[in-house]
C-alpha positions in Angstrom: 90.8 91.4 32.0 89.8 94.9 32.3 87.1 94.7 35.0 90.1 92.7 37.1 92.6 95.8 36.3 89.6 98.1 37.7 89.1 96.3 40.4 92.8 96.2 41.3 93.2 99.6 40.7 90.3 100.6 43.0 91.7 98.1 46.1 95.2 100.2 45.2 93.7 103.7 45.5 91.3 102.4 48.6 94.2 101.0 50.4 96.6 104.0 49.8 93.3 106.0 51.0 93.4 104.1 54.3 97.1 103.7 54.7 97.2 107.8 54.3 94.3 108.2 56.8 95.9 106.0 59.5 99.1 108.0 59.0 97.3 111.1 59.6 95.4 109.4 62.6 98.8 108.2 63.9 100.6 111.9 63.7 97.2 113.4 65.2 97.3 110.9 68.3 101.1 111.1 68.5 101.3 115.0 68.5 97.5 115.8 69.9 98.8 118.1 72.3 101.4 119.7 70.3 105.4 119.1 70.1 107.4 116.5 71.5 105.3 113.1 71.3 103.5 111.8 74.9 102.9 108.2 73.8 103.9 105.6 76.2 106.8 103.7 74.9 106.0 100.1 75.8 109.8 98.9 74.6 111.7 101.8 76.9 112.4 100.3 80.5 114.8 98.2 82.3 114.1 95.2 84.4 114.1 95.4 88.3 113.6 92.7 91.0 112.3 93.9 94.7 111.4 91.5 97.5 108.5 92.3 99.3 107.6 90.2 102.5 110.0 87.3 101.1 108.3 87.3 98.1 110.2 88.4 94.7 108.5 90.3 92.3 109.5 91.0 88.8 108.8 94.7 87.4 109.1 97.2 84.6 111.2 100.2 85.0 109.9 103.1 83.0 111.9 106.2 84.5 112.2 110.0 83.5 109.4 109.7 81.2 108.2 113.3 80.4 104.7 113.5 80.9 104.2 116.9 78.6 104.7 117.7 75.1 106.0 121.1 76.1 107.9 120.8 79.1 109.3 123.8 81.2 111.8 121.8 83.2 112.5 118.0 82.1 114.4 117.6 86.0 110.6 117.8 87.4 108.0 117.3 84.5 108.6 113.6 84.4 107.3 110.4 86.1 108.3 107.3 87.0 106.1 104.1 86.2 106.5 100.9 87.9 104.3 97.9 86.3 104.4 94.3 87.5 105.8 92.0 85.1 103.1 89.7 85.3 100.8 91.9 83.8 102.5 91.5 80.2 101.9 87.7 80.1 98.3 87.7 81.0 98.9 87.2 85.2 97.0 88.2 88.1 98.7 89.5 91.4 96.1 90.3 94.5 93.1 89.7 92.2 94.3 92.4 90.0 95.0 92.0 86.3 96.2 94.4 83.8 93.0 95.6 82.7 91.8 96.5 86.8 94.7 96.8 88.4 94.7 100.7 90.3 97.3 103.2 89.5 98.8 104.5 92.4 99.9 107.8 92.2 102.4 109.0 94.8 104.1 112.4 94.5 107.3 113.3 96.8 106.6 117.0 97.0 107.4 118.8 100.2 107.3 122.6 101.6 105.9 123.3 98.0 109.6 122.7 96.6 110.4 121.3 93.3 110.4 117.5 93.2 111.7 114.5 91.6 109.6 111.4 91.0 109.6 108.4 93.6 111.7 105.2 93.0 110.9 101.7 94.4 112.4 101.0 97.4 112.2 97.2 98.9 114.1 98.4 101.8 117.6 98.0 100.5 117.7 101.8 100.3 117.6 103.3 103.9 117.9 107.2 102.9 115.6 109.0 105.1 112.1 110.1 102.9 111.4 113.8 103.0 109.4 113.6 106.2 109.5 111.0 108.9 112.1 108.7 110.3 114.3 106.5 108.3 112.7 103.9 106.5 113.8 100.0 107.2 111.0 98.6 105.2 109.6 98.8 101.5 108.5 101.9 100.8 105.0 102.9 99.6 105.7 102.2 95.8 107.2 98.7 96.7 104.2 97.7 99.0 101.7 99.1 96.0 103.5 96.9 93.8 103.2 93.7 96.0 99.5 94.8 96.1 99.3 94.1 92.3 99.0 97.9 91.6 100.8 99.9 88.8 102.6 102.8 90.0 103.1 106.0 88.3 105.0 108.6 90.8 105.3 112.2 89.0 107.8 114.9 89.6 106.5 118.6 89.9 108.0 122.0 89.7 107.8 124.1 92.9 108.4 127.4 94.7 112.0 127.9 94.5 112.1 127.7 90.5 110.9 130.8 88.8 109.1 128.7 86.5 107.7 126.8 89.8 105.5 129.6 91.3 101.4 128.8 91.8 99.7 126.9 90.1 102.6 125.1 88.6 103.0 122.4 90.9 99.1 121.3 90.9 99.5 121.8 86.9 102.2 119.3 86.5 100.3 116.9 88.7 96.9 117.2 86.6 99.3 116.9 83.2 100.7 113.4 84.6 96.9 112.4 85.1 96.3 113.3 81.7 99.3 111.7 80.6 98.0 108.1 81.9 94.2 108.8 80.5 96.2 109.6 77.4 98.3 106.2 77.4 95.4 104.0 78.8 95.0 101.6 76.0 98.9 101.6 75.8 99.7 100.2 79.1 98.4 97.9 82.0 96.3 99.8 84.9 92.5 101.2 85.3 92.8 105.0 84.8 89.4 104.8 86.1 91.2 104.2 89.7 93.6 106.4 90.1 95.0 106.7 93.8 96.9 109.9 94.8 99.1 109.9 97.6 101.3 112.9 99.5 102.4 114.2 102.6 102.3 117.9 103.8 102.6 120.1 101.2 102.6 116.7 98.9 99.4 116.0 100.9 97.7 119.7 100.2 98.5 119.0 96.2 96.7 115.3 96.3 93.8 116.7 97.9 93.5 119.6 95.3 94.0 117.1 92.7 91.1 115.2 94.0 88.7 117.9 94.5 89.7 120.1 91.3 89.4 117.4 88.3 88.5 118.5 85.4 88.1 122.1 86.7 88.4 124.8 83.1 90.2 127.0 85.7 93.8 125.2 84.8 92.8 124.4 81.0 95.1 127.4 79.9 98.2 126.5 82.2 97.9 122.8 80.8 97.6 123.8 77.5 100.7 125.9 77.7 102.6 122.9 78.8 101.2 120.5 76.3 99.1 118.4 78.4 97.1 115.7 77.0 93.7 116.5 75.9 91.8 114.7 78.4 90.0 114.2 82.1 92.0 114.8 85.3 89.6 113.6 87.9 90.8 110.6 89.6 89.4 107.9 91.9 90.6 108.6 95.3 92.8 110.4 97.9 95.7 109.4 100.3 96.3 112.3 102.2 99.0 112.8 105.2 98.9 116.1 107.3 97.6 118.3 104.8 99.3 121.9 104.5 96.5 123.2 102.9 93.4 125.9 102.5 96.4 128.1 103.0 94.1 131.4 103.3 92.9 130.2 106.4 95.6 128.4 107.4 97.0 131.5 109.2 93.9 131.9 111.5 93.2 128.2 111.9 97.0 128.0 113.5 96.6 130.9 115.9 93.1 129.7 116.8 94.6 126.4 118.0 97.8 127.8 119.5 96.7 131.2 121.1 98.0 131.6 124.5 101.1 129.7 123.8 104.3 132.0 123.3 107.3 129.9 123.0 107.9 128.3 119.7 110.1 125.5 118.0 110.2 127.0 114.5 111.0 124.6 111.7 112.9 126.0 108.9 113.0 124.1 105.6 115.6 124.1 102.6 116.3 122.0 99.6 120.2 120.4 99.5 121.3 118.5 96.7 117.3 117.7 95.9 116.8 116.3 99.7 114.7 118.1 102.4 116.6 119.7 105.2 114.7 120.8 108.3 116.2 122.8 111.0 115.0 123.8 114.5 115.1 127.3 115.8 113.8 127.9 119.7 112.4 131.3 120.8 109.8 133.4 122.2 106.8 135.7 120.5 107.6 139.1 120.7 104.4 141.5 121.7 103.8 142.4 118.5 103.9 138.8 117.5 101.6 137.8 120.5 99.1 140.9 119.0 99.1 139.2 115.4 98.3 135.7 117.3 95.2 137.3 119.0 94.3 139.1 115.6 94.2 136.1 113.6 92.7 133.7 116.3 89.8 136.0 116.5 89.0 135.7 112.9 89.0 131.8 112.8 85.2 131.8 114.3 83.7 133.4 111.5 85.2 131.4 108.8 84.1 128.4 110.6 80.9 129.2 110.9 80.5 130.7 107.1 81.0 127.0 106.2 77.8 125.7 107.5 79.3 122.5 108.8 77.5 119.7 110.3 78.9 116.4 111.9 78.1 112.8 111.0 75.2 113.1 113.8 73.8 116.4 112.4 75.1 118.6 114.8 75.9 122.1 113.5 79.7 122.5 113.7 80.3 126.7 115.3 82.6 128.8 117.1 81.4 131.8 119.4 83.8 134.6 119.5 86.0 133.4 122.2 86.7 130.5 119.9 84.5 127.9 121.9 81.6 125.7 120.8 80.7 122.4 118.7 83.6 123.0 116.2 86.1 122.7 119.0 84.3 119.7 121.0 84.1 118.0 117.5 88.5 118.3 117.6 88.2 117.2 121.0 86.1 114.4 120.5 88.9 113.4 117.6 91.7 113.5 120.0 89.9 111.4 122.8 89.1 108.7 119.9 92.7 108.4 118.8 93.6 108.5 122.8 91.1 105.4 123.1 92.3 103.4 120.2 96.0 103.6 121.7 94.6 102.3 124.8 92.8 99.6 123.6 96.2 98.7 121.7 98.0 98.4 125.0 99.4 102.4 125.1 99.6 103.2 128.8 98.2 107.2 129.2 100.1 107.6 132.3 102.6 109.9 130.5 99.7 112.1 129.3 98.3 114.2 132.0 96.0 116.0 130.0 94.1 113.1 129.2 91.4 111.7 131.4 91.2 108.0 131.9 87.6 106.0 133.9 87.4 102.2 134.0 89.4 101.9 131.0 87.9 105.0 129.4 88.8 108.2 127.8 86.3 110.5 129.0 88.2 114.0 128.3 91.2 115.9 127.4 92.6 119.3 128.9 92.6 121.2 125.8 94.9 123.9 126.7 97.3 121.6 128.2 97.5 119.3 125.0 98.0 122.6 123.1 101.2 123.2 125.7 102.0 119.4 125.0 101.7 119.6 121.3 103.9 122.6 120.9 103.7 125.6 118.9 105.9 125.1 115.8 105.5 128.4 114.1 105.5 132.2 114.6 102.2 134.1 113.8 101.4 134.6 110.7 102.6 131.0 110.3 102.0 130.4 106.5 101.1 134.1 105.5 103.8 136.4 107.3 104.0 140.0 107.4 107.8 139.7 106.6 107.3 137.5 103.5 109.4 135.0 105.4 107.4 131.8 104.6 107.6 129.1 101.9 103.8 129.8 101.1 104.7 133.4 100.5 107.6 132.5 97.8 104.7 130.0 96.4 102.1 132.7 95.6 105.0 134.7 93.9 105.8 135.2 90.3 108.5 135.2 87.7 109.2 138.4 88.4 108.4 138.9 92.0 109.7 136.0 94.6 107.3 136.4 97.4 103.6 137.8 97.5 100.9 137.7 100.3 97.9 136.0 99.7 95.8 137.0 102.9 94.5 140.8 103.5 95.5 140.9 107.0 99.2 140.0 106.0 99.2 142.9 103.6 97.7 145.2 105.6 100.4 144.8 108.4 103.3 143.9 105.7 106.8 145.0 106.9 108.5 144.0 103.6 106.9 146.1 101.0 104.8 143.3 99.7 102.1 143.1 97.1 99.3 140.7 97.2 98.7 137.6 94.8 96.3 137.0 92.0 93.0 136.2 93.7 92.6 133.8 91.0 95.3 131.7 91.3 94.6 131.8 95.2 91.4 129.5 94.5 93.1 127.1 92.1 95.6 126.3 94.9 92.5 125.5 97.8 90.9 122.1 97.8 87.9 123.8 99.6 87.3 125.9 96.4 86.2 122.7 94.4 84.6 120.1 96.8 81.1 120.6 95.7 82.2 120.2 92.0 81.3 117.0 89.8 85.1 116.1 89.3 85.9 115.4 93.2 87.0 112.1 94.1 84.4 109.8 96.1 86.8 108.4 98.2 89.1 109.7 100.9 91.6 108.7 103.5 92.9 111.7 105.6 95.3 111.4 108.4 96.8 114.1 110.6 98.7 113.0 113.9 97.9 114.0 117.2 101.5 115.3 117.6 101.6 117.4 114.7 101.8 121.1 114.8 103.2 122.1 111.4 99.6 122.9 110.7 96.1 123.0 112.5 94.4 119.7 113.3 91.1 122.0 112.0 92.5 122.4 109.1 92.3 118.5 107.8 89.0 118.4 110.0 87.6 121.2 107.8 88.6 119.5 104.6 87.2 115.9 105.6 83.9 117.5 107.3 83.3 119.4 103.8 83.9 116.4 101.8 81.4 114.3 104.1 79.0 117.3 103.8 79.0 116.7 100.0 78.5 113.2 100.0 82.0 111.8 99.6 83.4 108.9 101.6 85.7 109.8 104.3 88.1 108.0 106.3 89.4 110.6 108.4 91.7 109.6 112.0 94.1 111.7 113.9 96.5 108.6 114.7 98.1 108.6 118.5 101.1 110.7 119.1 101.9 110.8 115.4 104.1 113.9 114.1 103.8 115.7 110.9 104.9 112.5 108.9 103.8 110.5 106.3 103.4 106.8 105.0 103.4 105.4 108.5 100.4 102.9 108.3 101.4 101.6 104.7 99.3 98.1 105.3 96.2 100.1 106.6 96.5 102.4 103.5 96.7 99.5 101.0 94.0 97.6 102.9 91.5 101.1 102.4 92.6 101.2 98.6 92.3 97.5 97.9 88.7 98.0 99.9 87.7 100.8 97.7 88.8 98.8 94.3 87.7 95.5 94.2 
């Protein structure tokens, strides 16, 4: 009897210890980053049904999920997560299961402004997106779900908020990725197959997210907001018209548009959480023309410093006049785009700057192309001497709303401006991280031939830098497409499926 009681006492004690350890471990997991729990709550959802290509898809919608333990602004540091109902009952969609379904990570960021998460829309909501024409069909989130993907669309802080200056926007996106990894075992989807998507500044951040995975540069910022102690590298990047590489965007823009003295400037503002764009026409002043020439003359040195090569091994460079193999490379991309359009039945008769012979596009007049394209911004396009750009505001601080981020603009400053912190400048440029171990392997980059919001050279340099570092890059300049995104969604998801299956 005594032996039995001793055994029972031992069992009770052991059980108590196990319960205590489990309790401690549970508490440790729930508060891993301090503050509020960032555990995914599988039961906190609403049921929705969407219809894509005549097929009804039932989903669980987990909306406004706070993805950090110590949020600065819960208007933006939240995420909408959409999961096909099939994955909660062992079903499959498009060959994917709850274990291997890719996670599509689209952001809604435009102009580096604060952004709320994206919502699923099967085409019944005809509100215009941030960029491009009104959409009549399903949005990217709905199509991702139809393709069997889990969708997580994060919001992020932005430049118009005092707490949204650089690098908060990229820090928030990294924190969202860490949330997904932290909850990998608690929700369907494969966190080793996260694919980001964005447009314009959202694309720049999508690219930066893909380039800078696991960099220690961001660690203190992530700890401050209570991000999960997890990796933040991602599998692949989908990028539309990147407004990136901002320290060199000024010189690239003036190299591209030098000699074009009239412009149609686009001003952007956030009204009721929607992007509003207003066009202002004008001609450059003599001082602006001088600035344009100064900046254009600086671009060759930057290009040459990168030591880039094309896929056939040709060294890409520019001479002091801005001509050379890099310019030829840009021309070749435009020619390829025209050829694809021609092969698809598009007439080139309205494009006098395109030369066609025997059904082949043989050349373009680059100077005439620039005129056709049209200048959208005054110099400096991104770092203005009068601190008037959105990017100047991005590099401000909680105390100083706007700052310069190039030496030239600071030297020619007309507004009493100061210089942004060099470490923050580094953290906002994907080009600085491409060679790192945490850089995504797969990239799809698109910048339309009708896009004059930034120079096509910027996306070309990013694509080349990635290729030269062994990454798999699908890069193209779609014909006659302006500054916009998500215009070729079937092709996008074909690409995602090709790298995930």
